[in-house]
DRENFIDO-947378 format. One record per atom (N, C-alpha, C, O): residue number from 0; x, y, z. Coordinates in pm, whole numbers. Layout:
REM DRENFIDO-947378
(NUM, (X, Y, Z)),
...
//
This chain:
REM DRENFIDO-947378
(0, (1452, 1300, 1683)),
(0, (1422, 1436, 1621)),
(0, (1600, 1483, 1647)),
(0, (1667, 1509, 1747)),
(1, (1631, 1474, 1489)),
(1, (1800, 1551, 1520)),
(1, (1851, 1686, 1563)),
(1, (1838, 1781, 1486)),
(2, (1894, 1698, 1651)),
(2, (1951, 1837, 1709)),
(2, (1922, 1966, 1562)),
(2, (1855, 2069, 1559)),
(3, (2009, 1896, 1456)),
(3, (2074, 1992, 1321)),
(3, (1941, 2049, 1290)),
(3, (1916, 2168, 1270)),
(4, (1862, 1954, 1289)),
(4, (1660, 1919, 1208)),
(4, (1563, 2063, 1285)),
(4, (1459, 2101, 1230)),
(5, (1608, 2121, 1397)),
(5, (1547, 2196, 1490)),
(5, (1558, 2329, 1379)),
(5, (1665, 2343, 1320)),
(6, (1475, 2400, 1361)),
(6, (1450, 2529, 1297)),
(6, (1366, 2603, 1386)),
(6, (1416, 2707, 1429)),
(7, (1274, 2580, 1417)),
(7, (1155, 2695, 1484)),
(7, (1121, 2612, 1620)),
(7, (1150, 2507, 1678)),
(8, (1041, 2725, 1631)),
(8, (923, 2709, 1825)),
(8, (911, 2545, 1773)),
(8, (984, 2450, 1803)),
(9, (809, 2549, 1697)),
(9, (735, 2418, 1692)),
(9, (852, 2307, 1692)),
(9, (845, 2213, 1772)),
(10, (934, 2315, 1623)),
(10, (1026, 2225, 1660)),
(10, (1092, 2199, 1774)),
(10, (1131, 2086, 1805)),
(11, (1108, 2294, 1836)),
(11, (1171, 2287, 1966)),
(11, (1087, 2208, 2069)),
(11, (1134, 2129, 2151)),
(12, (961, 2241, 2053)),
(12, (813, 2143, 2129)),
(12, (811, 2024, 2067)),
(12, (779, 1939, 2149)),
(13, (831, 1977, 1956)),
(13, (838, 1892, 1899)),
(13, (930, 1732, 1971)),
(13, (908, 1616, 2004)),
(14, (1023, 1819, 1963)),
(14, (1179, 1718, 2026)),
(14, (1170, 1721, 2205)),
(14, (1229, 1639, 2277)),
(15, (1101, 1811, 2244)),
(15, (1064, 1804, 2406)),
(15, (954, 1769, 2459)),
(15, (933, 1789, 2578)),
(16, (845, 1697, 2361)),
(16, (762, 1604, 2398)),
(16, (725, 1542, 2602)),
(16, (634, 1556, 2684)),
(17, (830, 1490, 2597)),
(17, (871, 1475, 2712)),
(17, (871, 1529, 2837)),
(17, (811, 1478, 2932)),
(18, (930, 1621, 2841)),
(18, (915, 1739, 2941)),
(18, (805, 1850, 2991)),
(18, (735, 1922, 2920)),
(19, (809, 1844, 3098)),
(19, (680, 1967, 3141)),
(19, (612, 2061, 3032)),
(19, (686, 2082, 2936)),
(20, (500, 2115, 3026)),
(20, (471, 2198, 2977)),
(20, (539, 2374, 3018)),
(20, (539, 2470, 2942)),
(21, (587, 2367, 3151)),
(21, (677, 2478, 3199)),
(21, (853, 2440, 3118)),
(21, (937, 2520, 3076)),
(22, (856, 2292, 3123)),
(22, (1023, 2329, 3054)),
(22, (1034, 2335, 2909)),
(22, (1139, 2331, 2844)),
(23, (896, 2346, 2858)),
(23, (906, 2356, 2702)),
(23, (895, 2511, 2657)),
(23, (948, 2566, 2561)),
(24, (803, 2571, 2763)),
(24, (787, 2692, 2731)),
(24, (927, 2791, 2797)),
(24, (941, 2906, 2756)),
(25, (1012, 2739, 2886)),
(25, (1109, 2788, 2894)),
(25, (1251, 2714, 2794)),
(25, (1369, 2749, 2797)),
(26, (1211, 2646, 2742)),
(26, (1333, 2629, 2619)),
(26, (1252, 2702, 2512)),
(26, (1323, 2780, 2449)),
(27, (1156, 2701, 2481)),
(27, (1073, 2821, 2361)),
(27, (1115, 2944, 2378)),
(27, (1143, 3026, 2290)),
(28, (1118, 2955, 2486)),
(28, (1174, 3124, 2538)),
(28, (1323, 3135, 2528)),
(28, (1344, 3256, 2535)),
(29, (1422, 3082, 2517)),
(29, (1557, 3092, 2541)),
(29, (1602, 3056, 2405)),
(29, (1708, 3103, 2363)),
(30, (1531, 2976, 2330)),
(30, (1480, 2965, 2183)),
(30, (1516, 3107, 2083)),
(30, (1594, 3129, 1991)),
(31, (1438, 3169, 2139)),
(31, (1413, 3335, 2098)),
(31, (1514, 3411, 2143)),
(31, (1502, 3529, 2110)),
(32, (1599, 3388, 2201)),
(32, (1740, 3495, 2269)),
(32, (1835, 3467, 2100)),
(32, (1883, 3364, 2054)),
(33, (1831, 3576, 2058)),
(33, (1907, 3641, 1901)),
(33, (2064, 3612, 1982)),
(33, (2086, 3627, 2102)),
(34, (2146, 3572, 1893)),
(34, (2297, 3586, 1902)),
(34, (2314, 3742, 1907)),
(34, (2249, 3832, 1854)),
(35, (2427, 3742, 1990)),
(35, (2431, 3896, 2048)),
(35, (2365, 3958, 2168)),
(35, (2400, 4062, 2223)),
(36, (2266, 3881, 2202)),
(36, (2187, 3936, 2322)),
(36, (2189, 3813, 2426)),
(36, (2247, 3706, 2406)),
(37, (2117, 3845, 2535)),
(37, (2161, 3815, 2686)),
(37, (2036, 3791, 2774)),
(37, (1995, 3898, 2820)),
(38, (1973, 3698, 2805)),
(38, (1855, 3747, 2933)),
(38, (1928, 3681, 3064)),
(38, (2050, 3669, 3069)),
(39, (1859, 3649, 3146)),
(39, (1825, 3604, 3265)),
(39, (1755, 3518, 3322)),
(39, (1638, 3529, 3285)),
(40, (1773, 3424, 3405)),
(40, (1697, 3338, 3422)),
(40, (1532, 3402, 3484)),
(40, (1428, 3340, 3462)),
(41, (1534, 3543, 3567)),
(41, (1430, 3590, 3641)),
(41, (1342, 3636, 3513)),
(41, (1222, 3606, 3507)),
(42, (1423, 3729, 3383)),
(42, (1348, 3754, 3291)),
(42, (1271, 3648, 3180)),
(42, (1163, 3667, 3124)),
(43, (1373, 3519, 3167)),
(43, (1270, 3407, 3166)),
(43, (1171, 3347, 3221)),
(43, (1092, 3277, 3157)),
(44, (1165, 3365, 3321)),
(44, (1088, 3344, 3421)),
(44, (928, 3416, 3379)),
(44, (808, 3391, 3373)),
(45, (986, 3475, 3367)),
(45, (869, 3627, 3406)),
(45, (774, 3620, 3209)),
(45, (660, 3652, 3177)),
(46, (859, 3580, 3147)),
(46, (796, 3575, 3017)),
(46, (756, 3430, 2985)),
(46, (736, 3407, 2866)),
(47, (740, 3316, 3082)),
(47, (674, 3205, 3068)),
(47, (567, 3274, 3175)),
(47, (477, 3203, 3221)),
(48, (574, 3361, 3201)),
(48, (415, 3364, 3320)),
(48, (478, 3328, 3461)),
(48, (378, 3309, 3531)),
(49, (588, 3309, 3540)),
(49, (626, 3221, 3671)),
(49, (695, 3341, 3697)),
(49, (798, 3353, 3630)),
(50, (674, 3418, 3761)),
(50, (772, 3534, 3801)),
(50, (864, 3499, 3890)),
(50, (956, 3580, 3905)),
(51, (866, 3431, 3935)),
(51, (921, 3419, 4089)),
(51, (987, 3186, 4095)),
(51, (1018, 3095, 4171)),
(52, (971, 3212, 3987)),
(52, (1058, 3064, 3900)),
(52, (1176, 3068, 3837)),
(52, (1214, 2986, 3753)),
(53, (1239, 3167, 3879)),
(53, (1367, 3218, 3821)),
(53, (1460, 3043, 3845)),
(53, (1477, 2958, 3758)),
(54, (1490, 3040, 3942)),
(54, (1589, 2920, 4021)),
(54, (1470, 2731, 3906)),
(54, (1530, 2634, 3859)),
(55, (1363, 2743, 3902)),
(55, (1350, 2611, 3827)),
(55, (1386, 2635, 3676)),
(55, (1412, 2540, 3602)),
(56, (1385, 2803, 3619)),
(56, (1446, 2831, 3481)),
(56, (1597, 2790, 3472)),
(56, (1639, 2745, 3366)),
(57, (1696, 2805, 3600)),
(57, (1814, 2763, 3562)),
(57, (1814, 2591, 3605)),
(57, (1922, 2531, 3602)),
(58, (1701, 2525, 3640)),
(58, (1728, 2387, 3677)),
(58, (1703, 2351, 3518)),
(58, (1789, 2291, 3455)),
(59, (1576, 2395, 3458)),
(59, (1544, 2348, 3364)),
(59, (1644, 2355, 3244)),
(59, (1668, 2263, 3167)),
(60, (1697, 2483, 3242)),
(60, (1827, 2444, 3128)),
(60, (1944, 2415, 3169)),
(60, (2043, 2403, 3097)),
(61, (1939, 2401, 3297)),
(61, (2055, 2300, 3379)),
(61, (2085, 2167, 3285)),
(61, (2195, 2114, 3268)),
(62, (1966, 2129, 3234)),
(62, (1952, 2007, 3167)),
(62, (1944, 1986, 3048)),
(62, (1939, 1879, 2987)),
(63, (1942, 2171, 2986)),
(63, (1919, 2168, 2830)),
(63, (1984, 2064, 2710)),
(63, (2087, 2111, 2662)),
(64, (1943, 1934, 2651)),
(64, (1990, 1863, 2594)),
(64, (2012, 1946, 2450)),
(64, (2120, 1922, 2396)),
(65, (1960, 2003, 2408)),
(65, (1907, 2123, 2275)),
(65, (2033, 2179, 2231)),
(65, (2053, 2215, 2115)),
(66, (2113, 2186, 2322)),
(66, (2213, 2264, 2327)),
(66, (2359, 2298, 2219)),
(66, (2455, 2221, 2225)),
(67, (2360, 2406, 2134)),
(67, (2313, 2529, 2116)),
(67, (2236, 2556, 2042)),
(67, (2256, 2670, 2002)),
(68, (2146, 2508, 1995)),
(68, (2017, 2579, 1927)),
(68, (1947, 2631, 2002)),
(68, (1910, 2744, 1972)),
(69, (1888, 2553, 2165)),
(69, (1836, 2702, 2249)),
(69, (1979, 2699, 2303)),
(69, (2061, 2609, 2288)),
(70, (1989, 2800, 2360)),
(70, (2101, 2883, 2345)),
(70, (2127, 2948, 2510)),
(70, (2156, 3063, 2543)),
(71, (2105, 2826, 2595)),
(71, (2125, 2846, 2717)),
(71, (2244, 2919, 2769)),
(71, (2245, 2967, 2882)),
(72, (2352, 2930, 2680)),
(72, (2427, 3019, 2732)),
(72, (2452, 3139, 2717)),
(72, (2567, 3182, 2707)),
(73, (2316, 3234, 2714)),
(73, (2292, 3300, 2661)),
(73, (2192, 3376, 2791)),
(73, (2120, 3475, 2785)),
(74, (2225, 3278, 2909)),
(74, (2079, 3319, 2984)),
(74, (2181, 3315, 3106)),
(74, (2263, 3223, 3115)),
(75, (2175, 3438, 3221)),
(75, (2290, 3448, 3309)),
(75, (2219, 3472, 3422)),
(75, (2100, 3485, 3395)),
(76, (2250, 3488, 3582)),
(76, (2172, 3515, 3663)),
(76, (2181, 3658, 3645)),
(76, (2264, 3709, 3570)),
(77, (2084, 3734, 3723)),
(77, (2098, 3905, 3757)),
(77, (2214, 3984, 3734)),
(77, (2225, 4094, 3680)),
(78, (2308, 3901, 3791)),
(78, (2394, 4034, 3808)),
(78, (2491, 4003, 3650)),
(78, (2548, 4095, 3590)),
(79, (2493, 3905, 3619)),
(79, (2549, 3909, 3545)),
(79, (2667, 3783, 3537)),
(79, (2740, 3771, 3439)),
(80, (2672, 3720, 3618)),
(80, (2730, 3567, 3647)),
(80, (2682, 3468, 3598)),
(80, (2560, 3477, 3580)),
(81, (2736, 3358, 3564)),
(81, (2716, 3275, 3474)),
(81, (2755, 3126, 3646)),
(81, (2866, 3118, 3697)),
(82, (2672, 3066, 3679)),
(82, (2648, 2939, 3757)),
(82, (2638, 2809, 3733)),
(82, (2646, 2763, 3620)),
(83, (2625, 2757, 3810)),
(83, (2669, 2628, 3772)),
(83, (2846, 2592, 3799)),
(83, (2930, 2667, 3849)),
(84, (2867, 2423, 3737)),
(84, (2941, 2397, 3780)),
(84, (3099, 2457, 3659)),
(84, (3082, 2462, 3537)),
(85, (3229, 2491, 3721)),
(85, (3276, 2581, 3685)),
(85, (3337, 2595, 3487)),
(85, (3359, 2682, 3404)),
(86, (3340, 2463, 3499)),
(86, (3353, 2392, 3345)),
(86, (3258, 2452, 3268)),
(86, (3287, 2515, 3167)),
(87, (3128, 2434, 3316)),
(87, (3029, 2460, 3213)),
(87, (3025, 2585, 3204)),
(87, (3035, 2635, 3092)),
(88, (3011, 2668, 3323)),
(88, (3021, 2845, 3350)),
(88, (3076, 2871, 3251)),
(88, (3020, 2905, 3147)),
(89, (3229, 2855, 3274)),
(89, (3348, 2900, 3134)),
(89, (3291, 2858, 3003)),
(89, (3286, 2955, 2928)),
(90, (3253, 2765, 2957)),
(90, (3221, 2764, 2827)),
(90, (3105, 2857, 2775)),
(90, (3110, 2921, 2670)),
(91, (2970, 2853, 2891)),
(91, (2903, 3008, 2829)),
(91, (2970, 3135, 2868)),
(91, (2917, 3244, 2847)),
(92, (3047, 3125, 2907)),
(92, (3147, 3272, 2928)),
(92, (3159, 3288, 2804)),
(92, (3093, 3369, 2739)),
(93, (3285, 3175, 2738)),
(93, (3344, 3221, 2625)),
(93, (3220, 3188, 2523)),
(93, (3252, 3208, 2406)),
(94, (3107, 3148, 2539)),
(94, (3070, 3120, 2379)),
(94, (2958, 3258, 2397)),
(94, (2911, 3301, 2292)),
(95, (2916, 3328, 2527)),
(95, (2893, 3488, 2476)),
(95, (2967, 3577, 2475)),
(95, (2928, 3694, 2470)),
(96, (3127, 3534, 2481)),
(96, (3207, 3665, 2428)),
(96, (3226, 3658, 2288)),
(96, (3227, 3756, 2214)),
(97, (3245, 3512, 2244)),
(97, (3290, 3515, 2096)),
(97, (3138, 3511, 2044)),
(97, (3108, 3417, 1970)),
(98, (3012, 3633, 2087)),
(98, (2939, 3598, 2056)),
(98, (2880, 3797, 2042)),
(98, (2778, 3859, 2012)),
(99, (2998, 3821, 2079)),
(99, (2996, 3998, 2102)),
(99, (2983, 4080, 2249)),
(99, (3017, 4194, 2284)),
(100, (2910, 3958, 2325)),
(100, (2890, 3971, 2446)),
(100, (2967, 4063, 2562)),
(100, (3071, 3998, 2548)),
(101, (2997, 4142, 2646)),
(101, (3095, 4235, 2709)),
(101, (3103, 4140, 2869)),
(101, (3019, 4124, 2958)),
(102, (3240, 4091, 2854)),
(102, (3234, 4063, 3009)),
(102, (3310, 4151, 3064)),
(102, (3351, 4238, 2987)),
(103, (3342, 4159, 3169)),
(103, (3362, 4215, 3296)),
(103, (3397, 4159, 3430)),
(103, (3319, 4128, 3520)),
(104, (3478, 4154, 3429)),
(104, (3513, 4084, 3572)),
(104, (3487, 3943, 3562)),
(104, (3455, 3897, 3671)),
(105, (3490, 3855, 3463)),
(105, (3409, 3748, 3436)),
(105, (3260, 3719, 3451)),
(105, (3195, 3619, 3480)),
(106, (3228, 3852, 3420)),
(106, (3012, 3860, 3431)),
(106, (3022, 3912, 3296)),
(106, (3119, 3947, 3228)),
(107, (2858, 3907, 3265)),
(107, (2804, 4003, 3147)),
(107, (2801, 4115, 3223)),
(107, (2773, 4125, 3342)),
(108, (2839, 4215, 3129)),
(108, (2850, 4374, 3141)),
(108, (2671, 4397, 3097)),
(108, (2642, 4407, 2978)),
(109, (2591, 4402, 3174)),
(109, (2485, 4430, 3132)),
(109, (2405, 4529, 3091)),
(109, (2380, 4600, 3189)),
(110, (2335, 4584, 2965)),
(110, (2330, 4698, 2914)),
(110, (2176, 4673, 2864)),
(110, (2149, 4565, 2812)),
(111, (2091, 4755, 2878)),
(111, (1990, 4706, 2751)),
(111, (1987, 4721, 2607)),
(111, (1887, 4719, 2534)),
(112, (2137, 4739, 2568)),
(112, (2152, 4736, 2408)),
(112, (2141, 4555, 2382)),
(112, (2099, 4514, 2273)),
(113, (2175, 4475, 2474)),
(113, (2162, 4387, 2467)),
(113, (2145, 4269, 2521)),
(113, (2186, 4160, 2480)),
(114, (2040, 4314, 2681)),
(114, (1932, 4263, 2716)),
(114, (1820, 4235, 2599)),
(114, (1785, 4321, 2518)),
(115, (1768, 4096, 2602)),
(115, (1676, 4050, 2506)),
(115, (1599, 3998, 2628)),
(115, (1492, 3937, 2613)),
//
């Protein structure tokens, strides 16, 4: 499936049929985050019914081959920081900044207005 043809949750699931059910759930939950909003690894873990699996959420999103259609750049640590390698973190920070997310001292300034 061509990434440009992915438009719905069903398309995301179809494109990820080789992934585990948990990974598919994480990707679908991330796919739903609208432009101009962010979520945290912990909130995604809660949304998929595995509230303590926030590290597993981060690991699943680290392997996201559907970016930016599945906008993993909109998922940050609970303190607003961008984890992972420096280059990838910088790319994600720039992406959310372009989408209007407030950044302060290199982290997302988390507020109820932007939290999904």
